[in-house]
TORVEXRO-852134 format. One line per field, with one value per residue: residue in one letter; x, y, z of N, C-alpha, C in turn; residue number from 1. Coordinates in steps of 0.1 Angstrom, whole numbers. Layout:
N
resn (A | ...)
n_east (X | ...)
n_north (Y | ...)
n_up (Z | ...)
ca_east (X | ...)
ca_north (Y | ...)
ca_up (Z | ...)
c_east (X | ...)
c_north (Y | ...)
c_up (Z | ...)
resi (NUM | ...)
END
This chain:
81
resn (M | R | I | I | V | L | A | R | R | L | Q | L | L | E | A | L | P | G | P | P | W | L | L | P | D | P | D | L | S | K | T | L | A | G | I | F | Q | R | E | F | E | D | P | D | P | N | R | F | R | R | W | W | R | R | M | G | R | T | Y | I | K | L | F | A | N | A | G | G | R | R | S | I | P | R | S | V | R | L | A | M | A)
n_east (607 | 588 | 588 | 579 | 552 | 543 | 545 | 527 | 503 | 500 | 497 | 519 | 533 | 555 | 576 | 583 | 606 | 604 | 582 | 548 | 533 | 552 | 563 | 561 | 529 | 517 | 492 | 473 | 480 | 473 | 446 | 438 | 446 | 428 | 404 | 408 | 411 | 385 | 370 | 382 | 376 | 350 | 325 | 316 | 331 | 328 | 319 | 343 | 359 | 345 | 347 | 375 | 380 | 368 | 381 | 408 | 432 | 432 | 435 | 460 | 476 | 470 | 481 | 508 | 513 | 509 | 531 | 552 | 580 | 610 | 633 | 639 | 643 | 672 | 669 | 642 | 639 | 655 | 640 | 619 | 629)
n_north (-6 | 4 | -13 | -37 | -29 | -23 | -48 | -63 | -50 | -55 | -81 | -98 | -120 | -136 | -120 | -109 | -105 | -126 | -148 | -137 | -134 | -129 | -104 | -68 | -51 | -24 | -15 | -29 | -20 | 7 | 5 | -6 | 14 | 34 | 23 | 21 | 48 | 58 | 45 | 56 | 83 | 85 | 101 | 89 | 75 | 50 | 33 | 30 | 17 | -7 | -17 | -20 | -39 | -61 | -63 | -57 | -74 | -89 | -68 | -58 | -79 | -80 | -56 | -61 | -82 | -67 | -52 | -69 | -92 | -88 | -100 | -124 | -158 | -173 | -198 | -199 | -178 | -189 | -211 | -200 | -193)
n_up (44 | 27 | 5 | 16 | 22 | -3 | -16 | -1 | -6 | -33 | -33 | -37 | -22 | -24 | -28 | -5 | 23 | 41 | 59 | 56 | 80 | 100 | 94 | 96 | 95 | 83 | 74 | 90 | 115 | 112 | 109 | 134 | 151 | 144 | 152 | 180 | 186 | 180 | 200 | 222 | 221 | 228 | 248 | 271 | 298 | 310 | 290 | 275 | 294 | 297 | 272 | 270 | 290 | 279 | 253 | 256 | 260 | 237 | 218 | 224 | 217 | 189 | 181 | 187 | 168 | 145 | 144 | 137 | 138 | 157 | 147 | 122 | 122 | 106 | 94 | 88 | 70 | 49 | 43 | 30 | 5)
ca_east (593 | 580 | 588 | 570 | 539 | 539 | 543 | 515 | 491 | 499 | 496 | 531 | 539 | 568 | 586 | 586 | 619 | 601 | 568 | 540 | 528 | 563 | 567 | 552 | 518 | 513 | 478 | 466 | 483 | 465 | 432 | 437 | 447 | 415 | 393 | 411 | 408 | 371 | 365 | 388 | 370 | 336 | 324 | 312 | 343 | 324 | 319 | 356 | 363 | 338 | 353 | 389 | 379 | 364 | 390 | 421 | 443 | 432 | 439 | 475 | 482 | 469 | 491 | 521 | 514 | 510 | 545 | 561 | 590 | 622 | 642 | 633 | 654 | 678 | 663 | 628 | 642 | 661 | 629 | 610 | 635)
ca_north (-7 | 7 | -25 | -46 | -24 | -25 | -62 | -68 | -45 | -61 | -96 | -105 | -124 | -142 | -109 | -105 | -111 | -136 | -151 | -125 | -133 | -124 | -91 | -57 | -49 | -11 | -13 | -34 | -11 | 19 | 2 | -8 | 28 | 41 | 17 | 25 | 63 | 60 | 41 | 65 | 96 | 85 | 109 | 81 | 68 | 37 | 25 | 26 | 7 | -20 | -22 | -24 | -52 | -71 | -64 | -52 | -83 | -92 | -56 | -57 | -90 | -76 | -45 | -68 | -88 | -57 | -46 | -78 | -97 | -80 | -107 | -136 | -168 | -176 | -210 | -195 | -171 | -198 | -220 | -192 | -191)
ca_up (48 | 16 | -3 | 23 | 21 | -17 | -19 | 6 | -13 | -46 | -30 | -41 | -10 | -27 | -29 | 9 | 28 | 51 | 59 | 59 | 94 | 108 | 90 | 100 | 87 | 86 | 72 | 101 | 125 | 110 | 112 | 149 | 157 | 141 | 161 | 194 | 187 | 180 | 213 | 233 | 220 | 233 | 260 | 283 | 301 | 314 | 278 | 272 | 304 | 294 | 259 | 273 | 298 | 269 | 242 | 259 | 257 | 222 | 211 | 226 | 209 | 175 | 179 | 186 | 155 | 134 | 144 | 132 | 147 | 157 | 138 | 116 | 122 | 93 | 89 | 83 | 58 | 39 | 39 | 21 | -8)
c_east (584 | 578 | 578 | 555 | 534 | 536 | 531 | 503 | 489 | 497 | 507 | 539 | 552 | 579 | 590 | 598 | 616 | 587 | 559 | 535 | 539 | 568 | 557 | 541 | 512 | 498 | 470 | 468 | 475 | 451 | 429 | 438 | 434 | 404 | 396 | 408 | 393 | 365 | 370 | 381 | 356 | 335 | 321 | 324 | 340 | 323 | 333 | 361 | 357 | 345 | 368 | 389 | 376 | 374 | 404 | 433 | 444 | 438 | 455 | 482 | 481 | 479 | 505 | 523 | 516 | 524 | 555 | 571 | 602 | 632 | 636 | 645 | 659 | 671 | 649 | 630 | 647 | 650 | 620 | 616 | 631)
c_north (-5 | -5 | -35 | -42 | -26 | -39 | -68 | -63 | -51 | -76 | -104 | -110 | -131 | -132 | -104 | -112 | -122 | -140 | -139 | -123 | -129 | -110 | -80 | -55 | -35 | -8 | -18 | -25 | 2 | 17 | 0 | 5 | 35 | 36 | 22 | 40 | 65 | 56 | 51 | 78 | 97 | 92 | 101 | 72 | 53 | 28 | 21 | 16 | -7 | -26 | -27 | -37 | -63 | -74 | -61 | -61 | -87 | -80 | -55 | -67 | -86 | -65 | -51 | -75 | -79 | -52 | -56 | -83 | -88 | -87 | -120 | -146 | -171 | -188 | -208 | -188 | -179 | -207 | -213 | -191 | -202)
c_up (36 | 7 | 3 | 21 | 6 | -21 | -13 | -2 | -26 | -45 | -36 | -29 | -12 | -26 | -15 | 14 | 39 | 50 | 63 | 73 | 104 | 105 | 95 | 90 | 90 | 84 | 84 | 113 | 124 | 113 | 127 | 156 | 156 | 150 | 176 | 196 | 188 | 194 | 224 | 233 | 225 | 246 | 273 | 286 | 305 | 301 | 274 | 281 | 301 | 281 | 262 | 281 | 288 | 259 | 244 | 255 | 243 | 214 | 212 | 218 | 194 | 172 | 178 | 173 | 144 | 133 | 138 | 142 | 146 | 147 | 134 | 116 | 107 | 87 | 82 | 70 | 46 | 34 | 29 | 7 | -18)
resi (1 | 2 | 3 | 4 | 5 | 6 | 7 | 8 | 9 | 10 | 11 | 12 | 13 | 14 | 15 | 16 | 17 | 18 | 19 | 20 | 21 | 22 | 23 | 24 | 25 | 26 | 27 | 28 | 29 | 30 | 31 | 32 | 33 | 34 | 35 | 36 | 37 | 38 | 39 | 40 | 41 | 42 | 43 | 44 | 45 | 46 | 47 | 48 | 49 | 50 | 51 | 52 | 53 | 54 | 55 | 56 | 57 | 58 | 59 | 60 | 61 | 62 | 63 | 64 | 65 | 66 | 67 | 68 | 69 | 70 | 71 | 72 | 73 | 74 | 75 | 76 | 77 | 78 | 79 | 80 | 81)
END
């Protein structure tokens, strides 16, 4: 995981073991967690409910993308070489 983070931060996308959009993105995950925590800590519960109704599905999809794929097909990995 450290190599993936380093390659992303240095913009060396050729060094990644697959396409960047299929690999985990810890920086995005950290950013999303900070936004969620800020919204959740608001003392007004109705504000959080409104926010979740508006952004909930999008937020779940973003978290799934930040986690990356469980496995990358061999054909995709070979095409990256």
